[in-house]
C-alpha positions in Angstrom: -110.9 -92.0 -24.2 -113.7 -94.6 -24.4 -117.3 -94.8 -25.4 -118.5 -94.5 -21.8 -117.4 -90.8 -22.0 -119.4 -90.2 -25.1 -122.7 -92.1 -24.5 -124.9 -92.3 -21.5 -125.4 -95.8 -20.2 -129.0 -96.1 -21.6 -127.6 -95.5 -25.1 -124.4 -97.6 -24.7 -126.6 -100.5 -23.7 -128.1 -100.5 -27.2 -124.7 -101.4 -28.8 -123.8 -105.1 -29.2 -120.6 -107.0 -28.8 -121.0 -109.8 -31.4 -118.8 -112.6 -32.8 -116.9 -111.4 -35.8 -116.6 -107.7 -34.7 -113.1 -106.6 -33.8 -112.3 -107.1 -30.1 -113.7 -104.3 -27.9 -115.8 -102.9 -30.8 -119.6 -102.8 -30.6 -122.1 -102.8 -33.4 -125.3 -100.9 -33.8 -128.6 -101.9 -35.5 -130.0 -99.2 -37.7 -132.5 -98.2 -35.0 -129.9 -98.1 -32.2 -127.5 -96.2 -34.4 -130.2 -93.6 -35.1 -130.8 -93.2 -31.3 -127.1 -93.0 -30.6 -126.5 -90.3 -33.1 -129.5 -88.4 -31.9 -128.1 -88.5 -28.4 -125.1 -86.6 -29.6 -127.1 -83.7 -31.0 -125.6 -80.8 -28.8 -121.9 -82.1 -29.0 -118.9 -81.7 -31.2 -118.7 -85.5 -31.6 -118.5 -86.2 -35.4 -118.9 -89.4 -37.3 -115.8 -90.2 -39.4 -116.9 -93.6 -40.8 -119.5 -96.3 -40.7 -118.5 -99.8 -41.5 -121.0 -102.6 -42.2 -120.9 -106.1 -40.8 -123.2 -108.7 -42.4 -124.8 -111.5 -40.3 -123.3 -114.9 -41.2 -123.8 -118.3 -39.6 -121.2 -117.8 -36.9 -121.9 -114.1 -36.1 -120.9 -111.1 -38.3 -118.4 -110.6 -41.0 -117.1 -107.3 -42.5 -118.6 -106.3 -45.8 -117.2 -104.0 -48.5 -119.8 -101.4 -47.6 -118.7 -98.3 -45.8 -119.4 -94.6 -45.5 -116.7 -91.9 -44.8 -116.9 -88.3 -43.9 -113.9 -85.9 -44.1 -113.7 -82.5 -42.6 -113.3 -79.7 -45.1 -110.5 -77.2 -44.3 -111.9 -74.3 -42.3 -115.1 -76.1 -41.3 -116.0 -75.4 -37.7 -116.1 -78.4 -35.3 -119.7 -78.0 -34.4 -120.8 -77.6 -38.1 -118.7 -80.7 -39.1 -120.1 -82.7 -36.2 -123.7 -81.9 -37.1 -123.3 -82.5 -40.8 -121.4 -85.7 -40.3 -124.0 -87.1 -37.9 -126.9 -86.2 -40.3 -125.2 -87.7 -43.3 -124.3 -90.8 -41.4 -127.9 -91.2 -40.1 -129.3 -90.7 -43.7 -126.8 -93.3 -45.1 -127.7 -95.8 -42.4 -131.5 -95.2 -42.8 -131.2 -95.8 -46.6 -129.0 -98.9 -46.3 -130.5 -101.6 -48.4 -129.9 -104.6 -46.1 -131.4 -105.1 -42.7 -129.6 -108.0 -41.1 -126.4 -106.0 -40.4 -124.5 -104.2 -37.7 -123.0 -100.8 -38.1 -119.6 -100.0 -36.5 -119.4 -96.2 -36.1 -116.1 -94.4 -35.8 -116.4 -91.1 -33.9 -114.2 -88.1 -33.5 -114.6 -86.7 -30.0 -113.5 -83.2 -30.9 -114.8 -81.6 -27.8 -113.2 -84.1 -25.4 -109.9 -83.8 -27.3 -109.9 -80.0 -27.2 -110.4 -80.0 -23.5 -107.8 -82.6 -22.8 -105.1 -81.6 -25.3 -105.9 -78.1 -26.5 -106.5 -79.4 -30.0 -109.0 -81.5 -32.0 -108.8 -84.9 -33.5 -108.8 -87.8 -30.9 -110.4 -90.8 -32.4 -112.4 -93.4 -30.6 -114.3 -96.5 -31.8 -117.7 -96.2 -30.5 -119.4 -98.8 -32.4 
C-alpha cells in the first residue's frame, strides 16, 4: 500500500520530501494538509496521527508536538474516518507555529478491507 493509491496526483504533488523527514515520508504545509484531507471526504481513510517537524537551518527536525486519534470500540469505519479527518484538520488549522511540516499517518480502512477482508492497514502518507 502506498500514498499513490490514496491521493490523486494533483494532491500528492503538494506533499514535500524534505531533509530531516524520515526516508520515503513526505510532509505537508497547513494549506496542503487541509487540501489533502478534504480530498478524502468520501472515503474510509482515517487520520491516526499528525507529527510536527520544525524548520531548522539544514531542513526539518521532529518536534514534541503531535496529535493522535484512536478509534472507539464499535465506531463504524466511515464515522471514525470522518471524525478523525475533521479533528486533524482543526488541530492543524489551530497550530500556533507556521514554519512547520505536518507528517500525517493514515489508516486506509477501505483498501485494507478490500484486500484482506478486515480493517487496519497503516500507511504513511505524509
